[in-house]
ZAMIVEX-888518 format. One record per residue (C-alpha): z, x, y; residue in three letters. Coordinates in steps of 0.001 Angstrom, whole numbers. Layout:
! ZAMIVEX-888518
> pz / px / py / rokol
> Z / X / Y / ALA .
...
This chain:
! ZAMIVEX-888518
> pz / px / py / rokol
> -19231 / 37743 / 9813 / MET .
> -20720 / 34684 / 8072 / LEU .
> -24047 / 36254 / 7195 / LYS .
> -22856 / 39716 / 6187 / ASN .
> -19053 / 40190 / 6322 / PRO .
> -19167 / 43657 / 4737 / LEU .
> -21492 / 45011 / 7412 / LYS .
> -19610 / 43208 / 10192 / ALA .
> -16212 / 44549 / 9127 / ILE .
> -17607 / 48049 / 8711 / TYR .
> -19088 / 47897 / 12221 / GLN .
> -15759 / 46691 / 13644 / MET .
> -13987 / 49601 / 11961 / VAL .
> -16493 / 51946 / 13582 / GLU .
> -15875 / 50341 / 16989 / SER .
> -12137 / 49638 / 16946 / TYR .
> -10616 / 52183 / 14583 / GLY .
> -8424 / 52022 / 11507 / ASP .
> -6230 / 49106 / 12576 / ILE .
> -7358 / 46103 / 14607 / PHE .
> -6960 / 42323 / 14763 / ALA .
> -9827 / 39878 / 14402 / PHE .
> -9526 / 36311 / 15647 / LYS .
> -11752 / 33298 / 16336 / ILE .
> -10450 / 30703 / 18792 / GLY .
> -6923 / 29580 / 17942 / ASN .
> -7184 / 30550 / 14287 / MET .
> -4671 / 32926 / 12796 / ARG .
> -5369 / 36608 / 13453 / SER .
> -6434 / 38843 / 10583 / ILE .
> -5278 / 42450 / 10850 / ILE .
> -7664 / 44908 / 9215 / PHE .
> -6328 / 48232 / 7894 / LEU .
> -8653 / 51107 / 7110 / ASN .
> -6619 / 54292 / 6746 / HIS .
> -5125 / 55553 / 3457 / PRO .
> -1695 / 55934 / 5105 / ASP .
> -1720 / 52276 / 6148 / TYR .
> -2987 / 51218 / 2730 / VAL .
> -207 / 53199 / 1044 / LYS .
> 2370 / 51528 / 3280 / HIS .
> 1227 / 48019 / 2278 / VAL .
> 454 / 48607 / -1399 / LEU .
> 3273 / 51006 / -2252 / LYS .
> 5867 / 52043 / 324 / ASP .
> 6709 / 48543 / 1593 / ASN .
> 4956 / 46505 / -1082 / VAL .
> 7672 / 43826 / -1351 / ASP .
> 7079 / 42865 / 2287 / ASN .
> 3433 / 41998 / 1661 / TYR .
> 2731 / 38940 / -484 / SER .
> -546 / 38555 / -2368 / ARG .
> 348 / 35076 / -3606 / GLY .
> 916 / 33705 / -110 / LYS .
> -2391 / 35159 / 1043 / ALA .
> -4262 / 33456 / -1797 / LEU .
> -2516 / 30152 / -1105 / LYS .
> -3843 / 30217 / 2459 / MET .
> -7406 / 30030 / 1165 / SER .
> -9123 / 26751 / 2021 / THR .
> -11303 / 26959 / -1092 / THR .
> -8480 / 26260 / -3543 / GLY .
> -8588 / 29418 / -5645 / LEU .
> -4844 / 29046 / -6212 / GLU .
> -5568 / 25839 / -8161 / GLU .
> -7419 / 27889 / -10736 / MET .
> -5081 / 30888 / -10856 / LEU .
> -1915 / 28763 / -10833 / GLY .
> 1201 / 30903 / -11213 / ASN .
> -430 / 33649 / -13257 / GLY .
> -111 / 37389 / -12750 / ILE .
> -2213 / 37344 / -9554 / PHE .
> -234 / 34659 / -7742 / MET .
> 3312 / 35270 / -8961 / SER .
> 5956 / 37133 / -6974 / GLU .
> 9419 / 38637 / -7440 / GLY .
> 11234 / 38143 / -10752 / ASN .
> 8462 / 35874 / -12030 / ASP .
> 5900 / 38622 / -11529 / TRP .
> 8227 / 41219 / -13079 / GLU .
> 8530 / 39047 / -16219 / PHE .
> 4780 / 38543 / -16489 / GLN .
> 3997 / 42206 / -15819 / HIS .
> 6435 / 43393 / -18493 / LYS .
> 5033 / 40869 / -20968 / LEU .
> 1322 / 41437 / -20352 / LEU .
> 1357 / 45237 / -20171 / LYS .
> 1831 / 45237 / -23950 / ASN .
> -1782 / 44066 / -24196 / LEU .
> -3032 / 47321 / -22679 / PHE .
> -1200 / 49947 / -24710 / SER .
> -3389 / 52470 / -26569 / PRO .
> -2671 / 50634 / -29839 / THR .
> -3583 / 47253 / -28347 / ALA .
> -6803 / 48617 / -26851 / ILE .
> -7728 / 50198 / -30180 / GLU .
> -7318 / 46809 / -31901 / SER .
> -10088 / 45358 / -29678 / THR .
> -12668 / 47993 / -30622 / LEU .
> -14236 / 46235 / -33642 / PRO .
> -15052 / 43217 / -31460 / ILE .
> -16301 / 45444 / -28641 / LEU .
> -18669 / 47371 / -30894 / HIS .
> -19857 / 44224 / -32671 / ASP .
> -20748 / 42620 / -29334 / GLU .
> -22490 / 45801 / -28144 / ILE .
> -24613 / 45868 / -31321 / ASP .
> -25581 / 42203 / -30868 / GLN .
> -26392 / 42815 / -27210 / PHE .
> -28646 / 45790 / -27941 / ILE .
> -30462 / 43728 / -30583 / THR .
> -30941 / 40912 / -28066 / LYS .
> -32430 / 43207 / -25422 / TRP .
> -34583 / 44985 / -28016 / SER .
> -36090 / 41639 / -28994 / ASN .
> -36971 / 40592 / -25445 / VAL .
> -38624 / 43841 / -24374 / ILE .
> -42037 / 42892 / -25792 / ALA .
> -42161 / 39603 / -23886 / ASN .
> -40309 / 40460 / -20683 / SER .
> -39370 / 44057 / -19900 / PRO .
> -37499 / 42983 / -16751 / ILE .
> -33992 / 41718 / -17465 / VAL .
> -31323 / 40178 / -15271 / ASN .
> -28699 / 42778 / -16110 / ILE .
> -26076 / 41123 / -13917 / GLU .
> -26180 / 37783 / -15737 / TYR .
> -26576 / 39252 / -19214 / ASP .
> -23740 / 41763 / -18855 / ILE .
> -21417 / 39135 / -17392 / HIS .
> -22092 / 36934 / -20415 / LEU .
> -21492 / 39921 / -22701 / LEU .
> -18131 / 40686 / -21080 / MET .
> -17069 / 37036 / -21243 / LEU .
> -17785 / 37037 / -24984 / ARG .
> -15769 / 40241 / -25448 / ILE .
> -12844 / 38909 / -23410 / MET .
> -12654 / 35521 / -25167 / LEU .
> -13050 / 37017 / -28637 / ARG .
> -10499 / 39773 / -27947 / SER .
> -7860 / 37777 / -26076 / HIS .
> -8225 / 34122 / -27039 / VAL .
> -9726 / 33601 / -30507 / CYS .
> -12242 / 35589 / -32532 / ASN .
> -13658 / 32636 / -34455 / ASN .
> -13464 / 29758 / -31959 / TYR .
> -16806 / 27954 / -31393 / PRO .
> -17031 / 28743 / -27680 / PHE .
> -19999 / 27542 / -25672 / ASN .
> -20059 / 30845 / -23822 / TYR .
> -22900 / 29947 / -21482 / LYS .
> -21279 / 26671 / -20409 / GLU .
> -17926 / 28363 / -19795 / VAL .
> -19582 / 31124 / -17789 / PHE .
> -21778 / 28831 / -15707 / ASP .
> -18833 / 26542 / -14877 / THR .
> -16568 / 29468 / -14035 / TYR .
> -19287 / 31128 / -11964 / ASN .
> -19901 / 27942 / -9955 / ALA .
> -16169 / 27748 / -9265 / ARG .
> -16037 / 31347 / -8018 / ILE .
> -19129 / 30791 / -5863 / GLU .
> -17104 / 28132 / -4042 / ALA .
> -14591 / 30815 / -3043 / SER .
> -17085 / 33075 / -1289 / SER .
> -16313 / 34441 / 2149 / TRP .
> -18987 / 32187 / 3660 / ASN .
> -17598 / 29001 / 2126 / VAL .
> -14065 / 29944 / 3141 / GLY .
> -15008 / 30775 / 6725 / ALA .
> -17073 / 27605 / 7171 / VAL .
> -14260 / 25514 / 5676 / SER .
> -11730 / 27107 / 8043 / GLU .
> -14005 / 26365 / 11007 / ALA .
> -14546 / 22729 / 9970 / LYS .
> -10823 / 22188 / 9513 / SER .
> -10084 / 23752 / 12906 / PHE .
> -12675 / 21807 / 14898 / PHE .
> -12167 / 18433 / 13165 / LEU .
> -8370 / 18395 / 13441 / LYS .
> -8339 / 17472 / 17194 / PRO .
> -10512 / 14494 / 16272 / LEU .
> -7861 / 13257 / 13845 / GLY .
> -9863 / 14311 / 10789 / ILE .
> -8038 / 16365 / 8166 / ASN .
> -10834 / 18216 / 6445 / TYR .
> -10214 / 19487 / 2920 / THR .
> -12764 / 21444 / 906 / TYR .
> -13402 / 19562 / -2354 / LYS .
> -16717 / 20812 / -3741 / LYS .
> -14936 / 23070 / -6223 / HIS .
> -13048 / 20197 / -7851 / GLN .
> -15710 / 19378 / -10471 / LEU .
> -15607 / 22930 / -11821 / GLN .
> -11790 / 22962 / -11728 / ILE .
> -11705 / 19730 / -13757 / ASP .
> -14159 / 21090 / -16335 / LYS .
> -12270 / 24364 / -16679 / LEU .
> -8954 / 22531 / -17038 / ASN .
> -10433 / 20270 / -19720 / SER .
> -11772 / 23305 / -21589 / PHE .
> -8396 / 25036 / -21363 / SER .
> -6333 / 22011 / -22393 / ASP .
> -8445 / 21410 / -25501 / LYS .
> -8399 / 25091 / -26418 / LEU .
> -4621 / 25452 / -26048 / VAL .
> -3917 / 22333 / -28082 / GLN .
> -6187 / 23403 / -30933 / GLU .
> -4556 / 26822 / -31084 / LEU .
> -1052 / 25334 / -30876 / LEU .
> -1953 / 22982 / -33737 / ASN .
> -2999 / 25958 / -35860 / GLY .
> -6665 / 24928 / -36073 / GLU .
> -7718 / 28429 / -35053 / PHE .
> -6054 / 31847 / -35091 / GLU .
> -5081 / 33179 / -31632 / PRO .
> -5623 / 36817 / -30720 / ILE .
> -4572 / 39210 / -27964 / GLY .
> -3377 / 37364 / -24858 / LEU .
> -3222 / 34000 / -26589 / PHE .
> -1325 / 35340 / -29605 / ALA .
> 1230 / 36781 / -27185 / LEU .
> 1452 / 33675 / -24987 / MET .
> 1684 / 31242 / -27929 / LEU .
> 4473 / 33350 / -29420 / SER .
> 6325 / 33153 / -26094 / GLU .
> 5666 / 29394 / -25951 / PHE .
> 7282 / 28853 / -29348 / LYS .
> 10337 / 30755 / -28084 / GLU .
> 10486 / 28517 / -25024 / GLY .
> 9854 / 31304 / -22526 / ARG .
> 6507 / 29999 / -21221 / VAL .
> 4899 / 26572 / -20819 / THR .
> 1462 / 25259 / -21710 / GLU .
> 570 / 25546 / -18022 / LYS .
> 1598 / 29219 / -18091 / ASP .
> -863 / 29792 / -20942 / ILE .
> -3617 / 28054 / -19000 / ARG .
> -2834 / 30030 / -15834 / ASP .
> -3008 / 33385 / -17618 / GLN .
> -6317 / 32414 / -19226 / LEU .
> -7914 / 31879 / -15810 / PHE .
> -6299 / 35016 / -14405 / ASN .
> -7822 / 36959 / -17304 / PHE .
> -11197 / 35331 / -16690 / LEU .
> -11146 / 36651 / -13138 / LEU .
> -9766 / 40105 / -13958 / ALA .
> -10621 / 40525 / -17625 / GLY .
> -14364 / 40152 / -17665 / PHE .
> -15970 / 39589 / -14266 / GLU .
> -14706 / 42722 / -12520 / THR .
> -15690 / 44919 / -15478 / THR .
> -19087 / 43225 / -15834 / ALA .
> -19753 / 43720 / -12131 / THR .
> -18776 / 47384 / -12355 / ALA .
> -21168 / 47965 / -15294 / ILE .
> -24027 / 46148 / -13552 / SER .
> -23761 / 48217 / -10370 / TRP .
> -23248 / 51406 / -12382 / LEU .
> -26482 / 50899 / -14312 / LEU .
> -28355 / 50230 / -11088 / TYR .
> -26873 / 53325 / -9406 / ASN .
> -27678 / 55554 / -12363 / ILE .
> -31292 / 54419 / -12394 / VAL .
> -31669 / 54607 / -8606 / ALA .
> -30667 / 58303 / -8494 / GLN .
> -33445 / 60757 / -9301 / PRO .
> -32755 / 62649 / -12533 / ASN .
> -29253 / 61174 / -13076 / LEU .
> -30305 / 58966 / -16000 / GLN .
> -31864 / 61943 / -17786 / ALA .
> -28767 / 64064 / -17076 / LEU .
> -26453 / 61440 / -18564 / LEU .
> -28669 / 60856 / -21601 / LYS .
> -28652 / 64576 / -22320 / ASN .
> -24886 / 64755 / -21860 / GLU .
> -24372 / 61910 / -24330 / LEU .
> -26692 / 63573 / -26842 / LYS .
> -24773 / 66861 / -26600 / VAL .
> -21428 / 65058 / -26881 / ALA .
> -22558 / 63197 / -30013 / ALA .
> -23506 / 66403 / -31856 / THR .
> -20821 / 68758 / -30558 / SER .
> -17769 / 69778 / -32548 / LYS .
> -16054 / 70883 / -29343 / ASP .
> -13598 / 68138 / -28326 / ALA .
> -14003 / 68977 / -24644 / LEU .
> -17762 / 68512 / -24807 / LEU .
> -17245 / 65090 / -26363 / LYS .
> -15908 / 63909 / -22986 / GLN .
> -18923 / 62710 / -20944 / PRO .
> -17753 / 64198 / -17647 / SER .
> -20860 / 63390 / -15602 / PHE .
> -20684 / 59769 / -16710 / LEU .
> -17042 / 59576 / -15660 / GLN .
> -17939 / 60957 / -12239 / LEU .
> -20785 / 58444 / -11963 / ALA .
> -18448 / 55575 / -12864 / ILE .
> -15977 / 56553 / -10154 / LYS .
> -18690 / 57023 / -7539 / GLU .
> -20229 / 53659 / -8380 / SER .
> -16801 / 52028 / -8039 / LEU .
> -16428 / 53714 / -4664 / ARG .
> -19637 / 52211 / -3321 / LEU .
> -19403 / 48882 / -5131 / TYR .
> -15751 / 48141 / -5847 / ALA .
> -15910 / 44702 / -7507 / PRO .
> -13004 / 43382 / -5424 / VAL .
> -14251 / 44281 / -1955 / TRP .
> -11237 / 43027 / -18 / SER .
> -7543 / 42450 / -669 / THR .
> -5298 / 40343 / 1567 / ALA .
> -1525 / 40205 / 1987 / ARG .
> 870 / 38183 / 4148 / VAL .
> 3720 / 39999 / 5886 / ALA .
> 7053 / 38468 / 4839 / VAL .
> 9022 / 40160 / 7633 / ASN .
> 8152 / 41974 / 10856 / ASP .
> 6868 / 45507 / 10314 / ASP .
> 5178 / 48426 / 12063 / VAL .
> 1986 / 50051 / 10769 / ILE .
> 310 / 52943 / 12544 / GLY .
> 2476 / 52342 / 15597 / GLY .
> 1331 / 48698 / 15792 / LYS .
> 3731 / 45755 / 15530 / PHE .
> 2993 / 43463 / 12563 / ILE .
> 4583 / 40056 / 13051 / LYS .
> 5984 / 38165 / 10063 / ALA .
> 3420 / 35784 / 8515 / LYS .
> 538 / 37966 / 9731 / SER .
> -2419 / 38336 / 7363 / ILE .
> -3310 / 41966 / 6691 / VAL .
> -6536 / 42877 / 4937 / VAL .
> -7655 / 46093 / 3296 / VAL .
> -11430 / 46134 / 3010 / ASN .
> -12365 / 48451 / 141 / SER .
> -15988 / 48500 / 1207 / TYR .
> -15119 / 50075 / 4575 / ALA .
> -12240 / 52198 / 3247 / LEU .
> -14498 / 53738 / 582 / HIS .
> -16902 / 54800 / 3333 / ARG .
> -14316 / 56224 / 5753 / HIS .
> -16038 / 59212 / 7369 / LYS .
> -12932 / 61430 / 7299 / LEU .
> -12575 / 61036 / 3535 / PHE .
> -16084 / 60225 / 2302 / TRP .
> -18670 / 62216 / 4297 / PRO .
> -21446 / 60964 / 1994 / SER .
> -20886 / 57417 / 3296 / GLY .
> -23364 / 55046 / 1631 / ASP .
> -25068 / 57856 / -269 / ARG .
> -24321 / 58031 / -4007 / PHE .
> -22835 / 61468 / -4753 / ASP .
> -20912 / 62123 / -7971 / ILE .
> -19521 / 65371 / -6545 / SER .
> -17117 / 63204 / -4519 / ASN .
> -14951 / 63005 / -7633 / PHE .
> -14957 / 66606 / -8703 / GLU .
> -11348 / 67754 / -8847 / LYS .
> -11258 / 69784 / -5646 / ASP .
> -13173 / 67181 / -3639 / ASN .
> -10913 / 64276 / -4624 / PHE .
> -7605 / 65926 / -3697 / LYS .
> -5521 / 63826 / -1310 / GLY .
> -7702 / 60717 / -1572 / LYS .
> -5590 / 58533 / -3858 / THR .
> -5156 / 55739 / -1312 / PHE .
> -8635 / 56197 / 112 / ALA .
> -9973 / 54978 / -3258 / TYR .
> -8587 / 51674 / -4541 / ILE .
> -11084 / 49931 / -6871 / PRO .
> -8129 / 48900 / -9063 / TYR .
> -5705 / 48585 / -6129 / SER .
> -2678 / 50943 / -6056 / GLN .
> 1103 / 50866 / -6183 / GLY .
> 3141 / 48777 / -8605 / LYS .
> 549 / 45987 / -8597 / ARG .
> -2269 / 48270 / -9677 / ILE .
> -4589 / 46602 / -12207 / CYS .
> -2856 / 46270 / -15577 / LEU .
> -6126 / 46512 / -17461 / GLY .
> -7433 / 49637 / -15734 / MET .
> -7436 / 51794 / -18894 / ALA .
> -9194 / 49080 / -20908 / LEU .
> -11759 / 48495 / -18150 / ALA .
> -12527 / 52214 / -17894 / ASP .
> -12985 / 52447 / -21649 / TYR .
> -15239 / 49384 / -21788 / GLN .
> -17357 / 50565 / -18852 / ILE .
> -17863 / 53990 / -20390 / GLN .
> -18483 / 52712 / -23932 / THR .
> -20945 / 49965 / -23000 / ILE .
> -22846 / 52090 / -20492 / THR .
> -23102 / 54960 / -22989 / SER .
> -24457 / 52636 / -25688 / ALA .
> -27058 / 51134 / -23351 / LEU .
> -28195 / 54533 / -22096 / LEU .
> -28666 / 55708 / -25687 / LYS .
> -30625 / 52593 / -26651 / ALA .
> -32801 / 52034 / -23575 / PHE .
> -34641 / 53647 / -20711 / HIS .
> -34186 / 51884 / -17375 / PHE .
> -36280 / 51671 / -14229 / GLU .
> -35680 / 49920 / -10920 / THR .
> -37925 / 47007 / -9980 / THR .
> -37929 / 47868 / -6277 / SER .
> -37387 / 50863 / -4022 / ASN .
> -35347 / 48666 / -1694 / LYS .
> -31561 / 48737 / -2105 / ALA .
> -30189 / 45352 / -3194 / PRO .
> -28350 / 43129 / -743 / GLU .
> -24686 / 42473 / -1436 / ILE .
> -23295 / 38952 / -1708 / LYS .
> -19625 / 39014 / -706 / ALA .
> -17991 / 36514 / -3020 / ASN .
> -14507 / 37286 / -4312 / ILE .
> -16319 / 39714 / -6610 / ILE .
> -19308 / 41415 / -5000 / ILE .
> -22674 / 40754 / -6584 / LYS .
> -26255 / 41406 / -5626 / ALA .
> -28497 / 38889 / -3891 / SER .
> -30709 / 38234 / -5753 / PRO .
> -29083 / 39256 / -9054 / SER .
> -29568 / 42836 / -10200 / LEU .
> -32628 / 43309 / -12380 / GLN .
> -33959 / 46380 / -14151 / LEU .
> -37049 / 47160 / -16180 / LYS .
> -36098 / 48292 / -19678 / ILE .
> -37874 / 49940 / -22577 / SER .
> -36677 / 51495 / -25815 / LYS .
> -35268 / 54973 / -25376 / ALA .
> -37345 / 57807 / -26778 / SER .
> -35864 / 59591 / -29772 / GLU .
């Protein structure tokens, strides 16, 4: 479980079925669910009985300190208020308003990669695309002309998220458990430096925007307007910023990184997609302008490498799932990695196969596929993320030819957001005309 939690959980599913409890010593049991019917029950049918905020607060790595009372952590009427407020940022009109920034950043990014090809054809696509998405997020939803030190913000944020990996959390739980009988109250504190730096960055940023030194945009324009009306606090603004950092750039960047790798790793798929994009660009037929193979590839990549590989909830009241009694305060976990490989619903298993998402093949699999979660707490920014993934990937495929640097599949590092270990790299060259 410590070395490779994804593999361990998948093996337990194979051995014990679609609902089982996992426990070490006297620690609290974790109940794993791996059937779409059980997932639907938790995420939709009885969603109010399963708290995401309480599950996050149980983490020993202090993620709740960063997320505060933002959209991820909030519950009840507080969540309803935030959801109603923030969904305005993802209307078709709001998404359209972000396009000039998106395309400007894509152009700069392509220029950057074009300039490095001569010296180093192998690029760390994971790092570069994460930095790209951070730039897009901050320019689109904080301020378009603020002098951000993007690299410093990203490196600090990334170090903070690293501290919330499964390994760190499990080791911290074990230390706390074994040291308590000795009268030692162990608390994980290594993340505090990054928390302090992020808070300092946020406090300065909010004050400068409140003072009118810079023009807010997107999320910050909305939140500052609500602040002036007395409906939110400065802390609320800070909390939403960090919630958007987690959901507004890293998940999308991770999805693009894995998608590029998967496209390149499949024989002939890159050529197929390049041809499809070329036909779409020159066609007058509106239907042909929709890159259908790319959309299938995006969905299949999200199946195999859903950025958020696990989602936890705490049962508020007693319940029954799949004939099993779920006691109040139990932790229930849906592991997307295992669910997206369930043999009854995904016969291709670990094999990349875009036909999984052809219309007839995907029927009845709504809750067997949850890269954006499901139910009323489905990802607010799903439409924006899909658009960004498709637009950025299309632009990169038109501009470059990609090759893998190894025939060996990359190892997965199970942080909150799954990444490769080591980081994903590809060999790039300019695309032929």
